[in-house]
All heavy atoms as a GROMACS GRO file, in nm:
protein
  571
    1MET      N    1   0.084  -0.118   0.000
    1MET     CA    2   0.000   0.000   0.000
    1MET      C    3   0.088   0.124   0.000
    1MET      O    4   0.058   0.220  -0.071
    1MET     CB    5  -0.091  -0.002   0.123
    1MET     CG    6  -0.193   0.108   0.121
    1MET     SD    7  -0.308   0.121   0.261
    1MET     CE    8  -0.341  -0.041   0.310
    2ALA      N    9   0.196   0.121   0.079
    2ALA     CA   10   0.286   0.237   0.085
    2ALA      C   11   0.347   0.266  -0.051
    2ALA      O   12   0.359   0.382  -0.091
    2ALA     CB   13   0.394   0.214   0.189
    3SER      N   14   0.382   0.162  -0.122
    3SER     CA   15   0.441   0.179  -0.256
    3SER      C   16   0.342   0.244  -0.351
    3SER      O   17   0.377   0.333  -0.428
    3SER     CB   18   0.487   0.045  -0.310
    3SER     OG   19   0.531   0.059  -0.442
    4ARG      N   20   0.218   0.200  -0.346
    4ARG     CA   21   0.116   0.259  -0.433
    4ARG      C   22   0.093   0.405  -0.399
    4ARG      O   23   0.077   0.489  -0.488
    4ARG     CB   24  -0.015   0.181  -0.421
    4ARG     CG   25  -0.005   0.042  -0.484
    4ARG     CD   26  -0.137  -0.026  -0.488
    4ARG     NE   27  -0.227   0.050  -0.573
    4ARG     CZ   28  -0.358   0.036  -0.574
    4ARG    NH1   29  -0.415  -0.051  -0.495
    4ARG    NH2   30  -0.434   0.108  -0.653
    5LEU      N   31   0.092   0.437  -0.271
    5LEU     CA   32   0.072   0.576  -0.229
    5LEU      C   33   0.189   0.663  -0.272
    5LEU      O   34   0.170   0.778  -0.313
    5LEU     CB   35   0.053   0.584  -0.077
    5LEU     CG   36  -0.077   0.522  -0.026
    5LEU    CD1   37  -0.077   0.516   0.126
    5LEU    CD2   38  -0.198   0.596  -0.078
    6GLU      N   39   0.313   0.609  -0.266
    6GLU     CA   40   0.430   0.683  -0.313
    6GLU      C   41   0.418   0.720  -0.460
    6GLU      O   42   0.463   0.825  -0.502
    6GLU     CB   43   0.556   0.598  -0.297
    6GLU     CG   44   0.618   0.601  -0.162
    6GLU     CD   45   0.743   0.515  -0.158
    6GLU    OE1   46   0.790   0.468  -0.263
    6GLU    OE2   47   0.794   0.495  -0.047
    7ARG      N   48   0.360   0.631  -0.538
    7ARG     CA   49   0.347   0.654  -0.682
    7ARG      C   50   0.227   0.741  -0.716
    7ARG      O   51   0.198   0.765  -0.832
    7ARG     CB   52   0.338   0.521  -0.756
    7ARG     CG   53   0.467   0.442  -0.752
    7ARG     CD   54   0.460   0.321  -0.841
    7ARG     NE   55   0.340   0.244  -0.819
    7ARG     CZ   56   0.337   0.119  -0.775
    7ARG    NH1   57   0.447   0.056  -0.750
    7ARG    NH2   58   0.224   0.056  -0.759
    8GLY      N   59   0.155   0.787  -0.614
    8GLY     CA   60   0.044   0.879  -0.637
    8GLY      C   61  -0.092   0.813  -0.652
    8GLY      O   62  -0.189   0.878  -0.690
    9ALA      N   63  -0.100   0.684  -0.622
    9ALA     CA   64  -0.229   0.616  -0.631
    9ALA      C   65  -0.321   0.667  -0.520
    9ALA      O   66  -0.276   0.707  -0.413
    9ALA     CB   67  -0.212   0.465  -0.617
   10VAL      N   68  -0.447   0.667  -0.548
   10VAL     CA   69  -0.545   0.711  -0.449
   10VAL      C   70  -0.614   0.586  -0.394
   10VAL      O   71  -0.672   0.508  -0.468
   10VAL     CB   72  -0.650   0.806  -0.512
   10VAL    CG1   73  -0.756   0.842  -0.411
   10VAL    CG2   74  -0.581   0.929  -0.567
   11ILE      N   75  -0.602   0.567  -0.263
   11ILE     CA   76  -0.670   0.457  -0.196
   11ILE      C   77  -0.769   0.522  -0.101
   11ILE      O   78  -0.731   0.573   0.004
   11ILE     CB   79  -0.571   0.366  -0.121
   11ILE    CG1   80  -0.469   0.308  -0.219
   11ILE    CG2   81  -0.645   0.254  -0.050
   11ILE    CD1   82  -0.358   0.230  -0.153
   12ARG      N   83  -0.894   0.523  -0.142
   12ARG     CA   84  -0.994   0.598  -0.066
   12ARG      C   85  -1.026   0.534   0.068
   12ARG      O   86  -1.041   0.602   0.168
   12ARG     CB   87  -1.122   0.611  -0.150
   12ARG     CG   88  -1.098   0.698  -0.272
   12ARG     CD   89  -1.221   0.715  -0.353
   12ARG     NE   90  -1.320   0.786  -0.273
   12ARG     CZ   91  -1.444   0.806  -0.310
   12ARG    NH1   92  -1.485   0.764  -0.427
   12ARG    NH2   93  -1.527   0.872  -0.235
   13PHE      N   94  -1.040   0.403   0.069
   13PHE     CA   95  -1.076   0.333   0.193
   13PHE      C   96  -0.964   0.234   0.225
   13PHE      O   97  -0.969   0.118   0.185
   13PHE     CB   98  -1.210   0.262   0.178
   13PHE     CG   99  -1.322   0.356   0.142
   13PHE    CD1  100  -1.369   0.364   0.013
   13PHE    CD2  101  -1.376   0.439   0.238
   13PHE    CE1  102  -1.471   0.451  -0.021
   13PHE    CE2  103  -1.478   0.527   0.206
   13PHE     CZ  104  -1.525   0.534   0.077
   14ARG      N  105  -0.866   0.281   0.300
   14ARG     CA  106  -0.747   0.199   0.326
   14ARG      C  107  -0.781   0.075   0.405
   14ARG      O  108  -0.721  -0.030   0.385
   14ARG     CB  109  -0.642   0.282   0.397
   14ARG     CG  110  -0.590   0.392   0.309
   14ARG     CD  111  -0.488   0.476   0.377
   14ARG     NE  112  -0.456   0.590   0.290
   14ARG     CZ  113  -0.361   0.675   0.316
   14ARG    NH1  114  -0.288   0.662   0.423
   14ARG    NH2  115  -0.338   0.775   0.233
   15ASP      N  116  -0.876   0.084   0.497
   15ASP     CA  117  -0.913  -0.033   0.574
   15ASP      C  118  -0.976  -0.140   0.485
   15ASP      O  119  -0.946  -0.258   0.499
   15ASP     CB  120  -1.008   0.003   0.689
   15ASP     CG  121  -1.134   0.076   0.642
   15ASP    OD1  122  -1.130   0.138   0.533
   15ASP    OD2  123  -1.235   0.072   0.714
   16ALA      N  124  -1.057  -0.100   0.389
   16ALA     CA  125  -1.118  -0.196   0.296
   16ALA      C  126  -1.012  -0.256   0.204
   16ALA      O  127  -1.017  -0.376   0.173
   16ALA     CB  128  -1.227  -0.128   0.214
   17TYR      N  129  -0.916  -0.175   0.162
   17TYR     CA  130  -0.807  -0.225   0.078
   17TYR      C  131  -0.728  -0.331   0.154
   17TYR      O  132  -0.700  -0.438   0.102
   17TYR     CB  133  -0.717  -0.109   0.038
   17TYR     CG  134  -0.597  -0.149  -0.044
   17TYR    CD1  135  -0.609  -0.172  -0.180
   17TYR    CD2  136  -0.473  -0.161   0.014
   17TYR    CE1  137  -0.500  -0.208  -0.256
   17TYR    CE2  138  -0.363  -0.197  -0.061
   17TYR     CZ  139  -0.376  -0.221  -0.196
   17TYR     OH  140  -0.269  -0.257  -0.271
   18PHE      N  141  -0.694  -0.301   0.278
   18PHE     CA  142  -0.619  -0.396   0.361
   18PHE      C  143  -0.700  -0.524   0.384
   18PHE      O  144  -0.648  -0.635   0.376
   18PHE     CB  145  -0.582  -0.330   0.493
   18PHE     CG  146  -0.492  -0.413   0.578
   18PHE    CD1  147  -0.362  -0.439   0.539
   18PHE    CD2  148  -0.536  -0.464   0.698
   18PHE    CE1  149  -0.278  -0.516   0.618
   18PHE    CE2  150  -0.454  -0.541   0.778
   18PHE     CZ  151  -0.324  -0.566   0.738
   19ARG      N  152  -0.829  -0.508   0.411
   19ARG     CA  153  -0.916  -0.624   0.432
   19ARG      C  154  -0.922  -0.711   0.308
   19ARG      O  155  -0.920  -0.834   0.316
   19ARG     CB  156  -1.057  -0.578   0.471
   19ARG     CG  157  -1.146  -0.688   0.521
   19ARG     CD  158  -1.283  -0.640   0.569
   19ARG     NE  159  -1.278  -0.513   0.642
   19ARG     CZ  160  -1.330  -0.399   0.597
   19ARG    NH1  161  -1.391  -0.394   0.481
   19ARG    NH2  162  -1.323  -0.289   0.668
   20SER      N  163  -0.926  -0.649   0.190
   20SER     CA  164  -0.930  -0.727   0.066
   20SER      C  165  -0.800  -0.805   0.045
   20SER      O  166  -0.802  -0.917  -0.005
   20SER     CB  167  -0.959  -0.638  -0.055
   20SER     OG  168  -0.847  -0.558  -0.086
   21LEU      N  169  -0.688  -0.746   0.087
   21LEU     CA  170  -0.561  -0.819   0.078
   21LEU      C  171  -0.563  -0.943   0.168
   21LEU      O  172  -0.517  -1.050   0.129
   21LEU     CB  173  -0.444  -0.728   0.119
   21LEU     CG  174  -0.411  -0.614   0.025
   21LEU    CD1  175  -0.299  -0.528   0.085
   21LEU    CD2  176  -0.371  -0.663  -0.113
   22ILE      N  177  -0.618  -0.927   0.287
   22ILE     CA  178  -0.628  -1.040   0.379
   22ILE      C  179  -0.719  -1.148   0.322
   22ILE      O  180  -0.686  -1.268   0.326
   22ILE     CB  181  -0.677  -0.993   0.517
   22ILE    CG1  182  -0.571  -0.904   0.581
   22ILE    CG2  183  -0.711  -1.111   0.607
   22ILE    CD1  184  -0.616  -0.834   0.706
   23GLU      N  185  -0.832  -1.108   0.266
   23GLU     CA  186  -0.924  -1.205   0.206
   23GLU      C  187  -0.862  -1.278   0.088
   23GLU      O  188  -0.877  -1.399   0.074
   23GLU     CB  189  -1.053  -1.136   0.163
   23GLU     CG  190  -1.138  -1.089   0.280
   23GLU     CD  191  -1.255  -1.003   0.237
   23GLU    OE1  192  -1.269  -0.976   0.116
   23GLU    OE2  193  -1.331  -0.961   0.326
   24ARG      N  194  -0.788  -1.206   0.004
   24ARG     CA  195  -0.720  -1.269  -0.109
   24ARG      C  196  -0.614  -1.366  -0.060
   24ARG      O  197  -0.595  -1.473  -0.118
   24ARG     CB  198  -0.658  -1.163  -0.199
   24ARG     CG  199  -0.763  -1.088  -0.279
   24ARG     CD  200  -0.706  -0.972  -0.357
   24ARG     NE  201  -0.593  -1.009  -0.440
   24ARG     CZ  202  -0.505  -0.922  -0.489
   24ARG    NH1  203  -0.516  -0.794  -0.461
   24ARG    NH2  204  -0.406  -0.963  -0.563
   25GLY      N  205  -0.546  -1.332   0.048
   25GLY     CA  206  -0.447  -1.424   0.107
   25GLY      C  207  -0.513  -1.550   0.158
   25GLY      O  208  -0.460  -1.660   0.139
   26ALA      N  209  -0.629  -1.537   0.221
   26ALA     CA  210  -0.700  -1.654   0.272
   26ALA      C  211  -0.749  -1.745   0.160
   26ALA      O  212  -0.757  -1.866   0.177
   26ALA     CB  213  -0.818  -1.608   0.358
   27ARG      N  214  -0.780  -1.685   0.043
   27ARG     CA  215  -0.826  -1.765  -0.072
   27ARG      C  216  -0.710  -1.812  -0.160
   27ARG      O  217  -0.732  -1.871  -0.265
   27ARG     CB  218  -0.920  -1.682  -0.158
   27ARG     CG  219  -1.054  -1.652  -0.095
   27ARG     CD  220  -1.150  -1.589  -0.196
   27ARG     NE  221  -1.089  -1.484  -0.276
   27ARG     CZ  222  -1.105  -1.353  -0.258
   27ARG    NH1  223  -1.181  -1.311  -0.159
   27ARG    NH2  224  -1.047  -1.264  -0.336
   28ASN      N  225  -0.587  -1.783  -0.117
   28ASN     CA  226  -0.467  -1.817  -0.195
   28ASN      C  227  -0.467  -1.750  -0.332
   28ASN      O  228  -0.420  -1.809  -0.430
   28ASN     CB  229  -0.449  -1.969  -0.208
   28ASN     CG  230  -0.417  -2.033  -0.076
   28ASN    OD1  231  -0.346  -1.975   0.006
   28ASN    ND2  232  -0.470  -2.152  -0.054
   29THR      N  233  -0.519  -1.629  -0.341
   29THR     CA  234  -0.517  -1.555  -0.467
   29THR      C  235  -0.434  -1.427  -0.455
   29THR      O  236  -0.439  -1.343  -0.542
   29THR     CB  237  -0.661  -1.519  -0.512
   29THR    OG1  238  -0.724  -1.442  -0.410
   29THR    CG2  239  -0.741  -1.643  -0.541
   30LEU      N  240  -0.359  -1.417  -0.346
   30LEU     CA  241  -0.271  -1.303  -0.326
   30LEU      C  242  -0.129  -1.350  -0.356
   30LEU      O  243  -0.076  -1.436  -0.287
   30LEU     CB  244  -0.279  -1.254  -0.181
   30LEU     CG  245  -0.192  -1.134  -0.145
   30LEU    CD1  246  -0.235  -1.011  -0.224
   30LEU    CD2  247  -0.201  -1.106   0.003
   31PHE      N  248  -0.071  -1.297  -0.461
   31PHE     CA  249   0.059  -1.343  -0.506
   31PHE      C  250   0.164  -1.237  -0.474
   31PHE      O  251   0.197  -1.154  -0.558
   31PHE     CB  252   0.055  -1.374  -0.656
   31PHE     CG  253  -0.049  -1.475  -0.690
   31PHE    CD1  254  -0.166  -1.438  -0.754
   31PHE    CD2  255  -0.032  -1.608  -0.656
   31PHE    CE1  256  -0.263  -1.531  -0.784
   31PHE    CE2  257  -0.129  -1.702  -0.686
   31PHE     CZ  258  -0.244  -1.664  -0.750
   32LEU      N  259   0.213  -1.241  -0.350
   32LEU     CA  260   0.308  -1.139  -0.306
   32LEU      C  261   0.440  -1.147  -0.380
   32LEU      O  262   0.507  -1.045  -0.396
   32LEU     CB  263   0.332  -1.151  -0.156
   32LEU     CG  264   0.214  -1.111  -0.068
   32LEU    CD1  265   0.249  -1.130   0.079
   32LEU    CD2  266   0.175  -0.967  -0.093
   33ASP      N  267   0.478  -1.266  -0.425
   33ASP     CA  268   0.604  -1.275  -0.498
   33ASP      C  269   0.601  -1.188  -0.623
   33ASP      O  270   0.696  -1.118  -0.654
   33ASP     CB  271   0.638  -1.420  -0.533
   33ASP     CG  272   0.529  -1.489  -0.614
   33ASP    OD1  273   0.411  -1.448  -0.608
   33ASP    OD2  274   0.562  -1.587  -0.684
   34ARG      N  275   0.490  -1.188  -0.693
   34ARG     CA  276   0.477  -1.103  -0.811
   34ARG      C  277   0.485  -0.956  -0.775
   34ARG      O  278   0.549  -0.876  -0.843
   34ARG     CB  279   0.345  -1.130  -0.883
   34ARG     CG  280   0.335  -1.268  -0.941
   34ARG     CD  281   0.200  -1.287  -1.004
   34ARG     NE  282   0.179  -1.426  -1.041
   34ARG     CZ  283   0.065  -1.474  -1.083
   34ARG    NH1  284  -0.040  -1.395  -1.093
   34ARG    NH2  285   0.053  -1.601  -1.114
   35SER      N  286   0.420  -0.920  -0.666
   35SER     CA  287   0.422  -0.781  -0.622
   35SER      C  288   0.562  -0.738  -0.583
   35SER      O  289   0.606  -0.628  -0.617
   35SER     CB  290   0.328  -0.762  -0.503
   35SER     OG  291   0.196  -0.795  -0.538
   36LEU      N  292   0.633  -0.824  -0.511
   36LEU     CA  293   0.768  -0.789  -0.467
   36LEU      C  294   0.864  -0.780  -0.584
   36LEU      O  295   0.948  -0.690  -0.589
   36LEU     CB  296   0.817  -0.890  -0.364
   36LEU     CG  297   0.743  -0.886  -0.231
   36LEU    CD1  298   0.789  -0.999  -0.140
   36LEU    CD2  299   0.761  -0.752  -0.162
   37TYR      N  300   0.854  -0.874  -0.680
   37TYR     CA  301   0.940  -0.867  -0.797
   37TYR      C  302   0.910  -0.742  -0.880
   37TYR      O  303   1.001  -0.677  -0.931
   37TYR     CB  304   0.926  -0.991  -0.884
   37TYR     CG  305   0.994  -1.113  -0.825
   37TYR    CD1  306   0.925  -1.232  -0.810
   37TYR    CD2  307   1.127  -1.109  -0.785
   37TYR    CE1  308   0.988  -1.344  -0.756
   37TYR    CE2  309   1.189  -1.219  -0.731
   37TYR     CZ  310   1.119  -1.337  -0.716
   37TYR     OH  311   1.181  -1.447  -0.664
   38ALA      N  312   0.784  -0.707  -0.894
   38ALA     CA  313   0.747  -0.586  -0.968
   38ALA      C  314   0.800  -0.462  -0.899
   38ALA      O  315   0.851  -0.370  -0.963
   38ALA     CB  316   0.596  -0.578  -0.986
   39LEU      N  317   0.792  -0.458  -0.766
   39LEU     CA  318   0.844  -0.345  -0.690
   39LEU      C  319   0.995  -0.336  -0.706
   39LEU      O  320   1.049  -0.227  -0.727
   39LEU     CB  321   0.806  -0.360  -0.543
   39LEU     CG  322   0.850  -0.247  -0.450
   39LEU    CD1  323   0.792  -0.114  -0.495
   39LEU    CD2  324   0.810  -0.279  -0.308
   40ARG      N  325   1.063  -0.450  -0.700
   40ARG     CA  326   1.208  -0.451  -0.720
   40ARG      C  327   1.245  -0.399  -0.859
   40ARG      O  328   1.334  -0.316  -0.874
   40ARG     CB  329   1.263  -0.592  -0.703
   40ARG     CG  330   1.414  -0.601  -0.722
   40ARG     CD  331   1.460  -0.738  -0.755
   40ARG     NE  332   1.400  -0.781  -0.881
   40ARG     CZ  333   1.408  -0.904  -0.928
   40ARG    NH1  334   1.471  -0.996  -0.859
   40ARG    NH2  335   1.353  -0.936  -1.042
   41ASP      N  336   1.174  -0.446  -0.960
   41ASP     CA  337   1.203  -0.403  -1.097
   41ASP      C  338   1.178  -0.254  -1.115
   41ASP      O  339   1.254  -0.184  -1.182
   41ASP     CB  340   1.120  -0.484  -1.197
   41ASP     CG  341   1.159  -0.630  -1.199
   41ASP    OD1  342   1.269  -0.664  -1.149
   41ASP    OD2  343   1.080  -0.711  -1.252
   42HIS      N  344   1.071  -0.204  -1.055
   42HIS     CA  345   1.040  -0.062  -1.063
   42HIS      C  346   1.151   0.021  -0.998
   42HIS      O  347   1.195   0.121  -1.055
   42HIS     CB  348   0.905  -0.033  -0.995
   42HIS     CG  349   0.871   0.112  -0.989
   42HIS    ND1  350   0.828   0.182  -1.100
   42HIS    CD2  351   0.875   0.200  -0.887
   42HIS    CE1  352   0.807   0.307  -1.065
   42HIS    NE2  353   0.834   0.321  -0.936
   43ARG      N  354   1.195  -0.021  -0.880
   43ARG     CA  355   1.302   0.051  -0.810
   43ARG      C  356   1.432   0.046  -0.891
   43ARG      O  357   1.505   0.144  -0.896
   43ARG     CB  358   1.326  -0.007  -0.671
   43ARG     CG  359   1.209   0.005  -0.579
   43ARG     CD  360   1.194   0.145  -0.529
   43ARG     NE  361   1.087   0.146  -0.430
   43ARG     CZ  362   1.017   0.250  -0.399
   43ARG    NH1  363   1.040   0.363  -0.458
   43ARG    NH2  364   0.923   0.243  -0.309
   44THR      N  365   1.460  -0.069  -0.951
   44THR     CA  366   1.582  -0.083  -1.032
   44THR      C  367   1.579   0.013  -1.150
   44THR      O  368   1.679   0.080  -1.179
   44THR     CB  369   1.597  -0.228  -1.081
   44THR    OG1  370   1.602  -0.315  -0.968
   44THR    CG2  371   1.722  -0.246  -1.163
   45ARG      N  372   1.465   0.021  -1.218
   45ARG     CA  373   1.453   0.115  -1.330
   45ARG      C  374   1.467   0.259  -1.283
   45ARG      O  375   1.532   0.342  -1.346
   45ARG     CB  376   1.319   0.097  -1.402
   45ARG     CG  377   1.312  -0.024  -1.492
   45ARG     CD  378   1.188  -0.023  -1.577
   45ARG     NE  379   1.064  -0.013  -1.502
   45ARG     CZ  380   0.998  -0.116  -1.449
   45ARG    NH1  381   1.042  -0.238  -1.465
   45ARG    NH2  382   0.886  -0.096  -1.383
   46GLU      N  383   1.406   0.288  -1.168
   46GLU     CA  384   1.413   0.423  -1.112
   46GLU      C  385   1.557   0.461  -1.080
   46GLU      O  386   1.602   0.571  -1.114
   46GLU     CB  387   1.328   0.426  -0.984
   46GLU     CG  388   1.304   0.559  -0.925
   46GLU     CD  389   1.210   0.548  -0.807
   46GLU    OE1  390   1.251   0.489  -0.704
   46GLU    OE2  391   1.096   0.597  -0.815
   47VAL      N  392   1.631   0.372  -1.017
   47VAL     CA  393   1.771   0.399  -0.983
   47VAL      C  394   1.854   0.414  -1.110
   47VAL      O  395   1.940   0.501  -1.121
   47VAL     CB  396   1.827   0.286  -0.893
   47VAL    CG1  397   1.978   0.296  -0.880
   47VAL    CG2  398   1.762   0.293  -0.756
   48GLY      N  399   1.827   0.330  -1.210
   48GLY     CA  400   1.898   0.339  -1.337
   48GLY      C  401   1.876   0.472  -1.406
   48GLY      O  402   1.970   0.532  -1.459
   49MET      N  403   1.753   0.519  -1.406
   49MET     CA  404   1.723   0.648  -1.469
   49MET      C  405   1.791   0.763  -1.394
   49MET      O  406   1.841   0.856  -1.456
   49MET     CB  407   1.572   0.671  -1.476
   49MET     CG  408   1.503   0.582  -1.577
   49MET     SD  409   1.329   0.622  -1.607
   49MET     CE  410   1.258   0.616  -1.445
   50LEU      N  411   1.795   0.754  -1.261
   50LEU     CA  412   1.862   0.858  -1.183
   50LEU      C  413   2.011   0.858  -1.212
   50LEU      O  414   2.073   0.964  -1.226
   50LEU     CB  415   1.837   0.838  -1.034
   50LEU     CG  416   1.696   0.867  -0.985
   50LEU    CD1  417   1.681   0.823  -0.839
   50LEU    CD2  418   1.661   1.013  -1.000
   51ALA      N  419   2.070   0.739  -1.221
   51ALA     CA  420   2.213   0.730  -1.249
   51ALA      C  421   2.245   0.785  -1.387
   51ALA      O  422   2.345   0.855  -1.406
   51ALA     CB  423   2.259   0.585  -1.236
   52GLU      N  424   2.160   0.755  -1.485
   52GLU     CA  425   2.182   0.807  -1.621
   52GLU      C  426   2.173   0.959  -1.624
   52GLU      O  427   2.243   1.024  -1.700
   52GLU     CB  428   2.079   0.749  -1.717
   52GLU     CG  429   2.103   0.605  -1.754
   52GLU     CD  430   1.994   0.550  -1.845
   52GLU    OE1  431   1.908   0.628  -1.891
   52GLU    OE2  432   1.995   0.429  -1.871
   53ALA      N  433   2.088   1.014  -1.540
   53ALA     CA  434   2.072   1.159  -1.536
   53ALA      C  435   2.181   1.226  -1.455
   53ALA      O  436   2.188   1.348  -1.449
   53ALA     CB  437   1.935   1.194  -1.478
   54GLY      N  438   2.266   1.145  -1.390
   54GLY     CA  439   2.374   1.200  -1.312
   54GLY      C  440   2.333   1.249  -1.176
   54GLY      O  441   2.402   1.328  -1.113
   55VAL      N  442   2.220   1.202  -1.127
   55VAL     CA  443   2.171   1.243  -0.996
   55VAL      C  444   2.233   1.153  -0.890
   55VAL      O  445   2.235   1.031  -0.905
   55VAL     CB  446   2.017   1.234  -0.990
   55VAL    CG1  447   1.966   1.266  -0.851
   55VAL    CG2  448   1.954   1.324  -1.094
   56SER      N  449   2.282   1.212  -0.784
   56SER     CA  450   2.339   1.135  -0.674
   56SER      C  451   2.227   1.058  -0.604
   56SER      O  452   2.125   1.115  -0.567
   56SER     CB  453   2.407   1.228  -0.576
   56SER     OG  454   2.437   1.160  -0.457
   57LEU      N  455   2.249   0.929  -0.583
   57LEU     CA  456   2.148   0.847  -0.516
   57LEU      C  457   2.129   0.890  -0.372
   57LEU      O  458   2.019   0.885  -0.318
   57LEU     CB  459   2.186   0.700  -0.524
   57LEU     CG  460   2.197   0.641  -0.664
   57LEU    CD1  461   2.236   0.495  -0.658
   57LEU    CD2  462   2.068   0.660  -0.742
   58ALA      N  463   2.236   0.936  -0.308
   58ALA     CA  464   2.226   0.982  -0.169
   58ALA      C  465   2.142   1.109  -0.160
   58ALA      O  466   2.071   1.131  -0.063
   58ALA     CB  467   2.364   1.006  -0.112
   59ALA      N  468   2.146   1.191  -0.265
   59ALA     CA  469   2.073   1.318  -0.264
   59ALA      C  470   1.923   1.296  -0.264
   59ALA      O  471   1.848   1.378  -0.212
   59ALA     CB  472   2.113   1.403  -0.384
   60VAL      N  473   1.877   1.185  -0.322
   60VAL     CA  474   1.733   1.159  -0.328
   60VAL      C  475   1.690   1.051  -0.230
   60VAL      O  476   1.574   1.012  -0.227
   60VAL     CB  477   1.688   1.122  -0.471
   60VAL    CG1  478   1.701   1.240  -0.563
   60VAL    CG2  479   1.765   1.003  -0.523
   61GLY      N  480   1.783   1.000  -0.149
   61GLY     CA  481   1.748   0.904  -0.045
   61GLY      C  482   1.719   0.765  -0.096
   61GLY      O  483   1.646   0.691  -0.032
   62VAL      N  484   1.777   0.726  -0.208
   62VAL     CA  485   1.757   0.591  -0.260
   62VAL      C  486   1.851   0.498  -0.188
   62VAL      O  487   1.970   0.526  -0.174
   62VAL     CB  488   1.784   0.586  -0.413
   62VAL    CG1  489   1.781   0.443  -0.464
   62VAL    CG2  490   1.685   0.672  -0.485
   63GLN      N  491   1.797   0.386  -0.140
   63GLN     CA  492   1.879   0.289  -0.071
   63GLN      C  493   1.925   0.182  -0.168
   63GLN      O  494   1.845   0.123  -0.238
   63GLN     CB  495   1.801   0.224   0.043
   63GLN     CG  496   1.766   0.323   0.152
   63GLN     CD  497   1.687   0.258   0.261
   63GLN    OE1  498   1.634   0.149   0.245
   63GLN    NE2  499   1.679   0.324   0.374
   64THR      N  500   2.053   0.157  -0.169
   64THR     CA  501   2.108   0.051  -0.252
   64THR      C  502   2.106  -0.078  -0.172
   64THR      O  503   2.071  -0.079  -0.054
   64THR     CB  504   2.252   0.084  -0.294
   64THR    OG1  505   2.332   0.091  -0.176
   64THR    CG2  506   2.258   0.215  -0.371
   65ALA      N  507   2.146  -0.187  -0.233
   65ALA     CA  508   2.147  -0.316  -0.166
   65ALA      C  509   2.237  -0.311  -0.042
   65ALA      O  510   2.207  -0.372   0.060
   65ALA     CB  511   2.194  -0.425  -0.261
   66LYS      N  512   2.348  -0.238  -0.050
   66LYS     CA  513   2.439  -0.230   0.065
   66LYS      C  514   2.375  -0.157   0.181
   66LYS      O  515   2.383  -0.202   0.294
   66LYS     CB  516   2.568  -0.159   0.023
   66LYS     CG  517   2.653  -0.240  -0.069
   66LYS     CD  518   2.778  -0.166  -0.106
   66LYS     CE  519   2.861  -0.246  -0.206
   66LYS     NZ  520   2.979  -0.171  -0.248
   67THR      N  521   2.311  -0.044   0.157
   67THR     CA  522   2.251   0.030   0.267
   67THR      C  523   2.123  -0.038   0.314
   67THR      O  524   2.088  -0.028   0.431
   67THR     CB  525   2.219   0.175   0.228
   67THR    OG1  526   2.130   0.178   0.119
   67THR    CG2  527   2.346   0.250   0.195
   68ARG      N  528   2.053  -0.106   0.226
   68ARG     CA  529   1.930  -0.174   0.264
   68ARG      C  530   1.958  -0.286   0.362
   68ARG      O  531   1.883  -0.308   0.456
   68ARG     CB  532   1.860  -0.228   0.139
   68ARG     CG  533   1.723  -0.284   0.167
   68ARG     CD  534   1.652  -0.334   0.043
   68ARG     NE  535   1.646  -0.231  -0.059
   68ARG     CZ  536   1.694  -0.245  -0.181
   68ARG    NH1  537   1.752  -0.356  -0.218
   68ARG    NH2  538   1.686  -0.148  -0.269
   69SER      N  539   2.070  -0.358   0.344
   69SER     CA  540   2.100  -0.471   0.433
   69SER      C  541   2.125  -0.426   0.576
   69SER      O  542   2.109  -0.503   0.668
   69SER     CB  543   2.219  -0.549   0.379
   69SER     OG  544   2.334  -0.467   0.380
   70ALA      N  545   2.160  -0.301   0.594
   70ALA     CA  546   2.186  -0.250   0.728
   70ALA      C  547   2.059  -0.244   0.812
   70ALA      O  548   2.064  -0.260   0.932
   70ALA     CB  549   2.251  -0.113   0.719
   71TRP      N  550   1.946  -0.221   0.752
   71TRP     CA  551   1.822  -0.210   0.830
   71TRP      C  552   1.735  -0.334   0.823
   71TRP      O  553   1.631  -0.341   0.887
   71TRP     CB  554   1.743  -0.086   0.792
   71TRP     CG  555   1.701  -0.072   0.651
   71TRP    CD1  556   1.767  -0.007   0.552
   71TRP    CD2  557   1.583  -0.124   0.588
   71TRP    NE1  558   1.699  -0.016   0.433
   71TRP    CE2  559   1.584  -0.088   0.454
   71TRP    CE3  560   1.475  -0.202   0.635
   71TRP    CZ2  561   1.486  -0.125   0.364
   71TRP    CZ3  562   1.376  -0.237   0.546
   71TRP    CH2  563   1.382  -0.198   0.413
   72ILE      N  564   1.776  -0.435   0.750
   72ILE     CA  565   1.696  -0.558   0.743
   72ILE      C  566   1.730  -0.647   0.860
   72ILE      O  567   1.831  -0.661   0.909
   72ILE     CB  568   1.718  -0.632   0.609
   72ILE    CG1  569   1.660  -0.549   0.499
   72ILE    CG2  570   1.659  -0.771   0.612
   72ILE    CD1  571   1.672  -0.608   0.361
   0.00000   0.00000   0.00000
């Protein structure tokens, strides 16, 4: 949900959205692996575009694999 909100998605009823995720998980129709891989790919493209533009990753607060492992 946080990722969708970061990208500007509008979630009008967050409690209902969360409840639907729980229901989909109970029915085995929630595929988190797909969501996580898609999020990883999106972040990778985002970091690549920033690097191509010459933007410092530290300046925009992007965490690389090295810095991410520190808080996991």
